[in-house]
N, C-alpha and C positions, 0 to 999 in steps of 0.2 A: 512625126518621125517618118523619114523616107525609107521605104523598103527596097528600092531598086538596088540590084546587085548584091542583095543580102546573101543569097545562096553562094555566089562566087566568093564573097567575103568570108563566109564561114568555112568554105573549103580551103581557101588559101592561107588563112591565119588562125592562130589560136591565142587566146588571152592567157597569159601565164600569171601575171600579177599586176594589178593596176593597169597602166597603159602599155606595159611591155608586151610585145608580140613576137612570135617566131613562126616560121613556115610549118604548116601542119603536115606536109608530106613526109616529114621526118618521123612522125609517130601517129599517123592517121589510123593505122590498123592495130595499135595496141590499146589496152583498156584505158589508160590515162588520156590518150588522144581522143578516143571515142567519148569519154566523159567531158572533155573540153569542148568538143563539137556540140554535145547536148547542152552544156551550159550556155554556149554562145547562142544557139538556136532559141533556147528558153528565154534568155535575157532579151533577145531581139523581139520576140513576139508577145511576151507577157507585158503588154503596154501599161496596164494599170497596176502592175507589180503586186497582184493579190495572190501570187503563188500558183496560179493555174491559167491555162490558155482556154478561153471560152470560145463559143461559136463565132463571135465577131472577130476575135483575134486570130482565128485559124484561117480566115479568108485571105489575108495578105500572104500567109505562108503558102497556100495553094497557088495563088497568083505568081509568087516568086519562083516556085518550083517550075511552073510552066514557062516563065520568062527565061529560066536557065536553059531551056530547050528551044528558045526563040519562038515561043508560041504565046499568043494572047488568049487568055482564057478567063471567062467570067463564070465562076462556079454557081450552080443552081443549089437549091436547098438540099437535094439528094446527094450532090457531090460533097457538100460540107458535112452532112451527117456521115457519109461513108468514110471520108478522110478522118473525121473525128474518132470514129470507131477504130480505125487502124492505129491511130496515135494513142488512144486510151488503152494501154497494154494490160492493165489490171481490171478493166471493165467496171470502174467505179463511177463512171459518168463525168470524170474530170481528167484533163490532160495536165499532169504535173511534171515537174522536173524529173522525177523518178521514172515516169513513163518514157520520156524522151531519152533518158540515160539508158534504160533497158533496150530501147529500140536501136540506139546508136551502137551500143556494145554488141548486140546481136548481129547487126548487119555490117558493121565496120570491122569487127574482129572475128566474126564467124563463131562466136561463143555465146552460150546462153547465160544471161545474168544469174539465173538460179543456180547453174552449175558453179559459177564463180563464187557465189555466196556459200554454197555447200562445201566447196573445197577450203574456204577460209574458216568455216566453223570448226572442223575437227582440229585444226592447228591451234585455235584458241582454247577449245575445251581440253586438248591434250596438255597445254601449258598449265592451265588451272589445275588439272588433275595431278600433274607432276608436282606442282608446288604444294598442293594439299597433302600428297603422300610424304614429301620431304618434311613438311611441318609436323605431321603426325608422328613420323619416325623420330624427329628431334625431340618432341615432347616425351616420347616413351623413354628415350635415353636419359632425359633429365631427371626422371623419378626413380 
């Protein structure tokens, strides 16, 4: 797989479904756009499709980042380890899609993914609580 111009490709397009693509500049800073960037990055660099990006697969990612700045860079072991730690957001020793998604959401939308999840949880629990209340009230009126 050729990695040249991958960074530019990720920034310029977003995979919507199958082969369909649309410009990313329309939604780059919203959560869905950030998730699409994360998916594209992950799919590009997870070469063996095992659900994580390992130390070998992270090297082309580093090289492509430097290429986007017109720099030639050959990362040393320390560079790879440092980059890996930055991408491993939950510090579990693996770079997963969730790690890249969290990173993209944080830096492209200026929101923390944990805040997004926290704001979604009350809405869901509120809906469940309301439906349970209605159900119990209905049962009481039936008897």
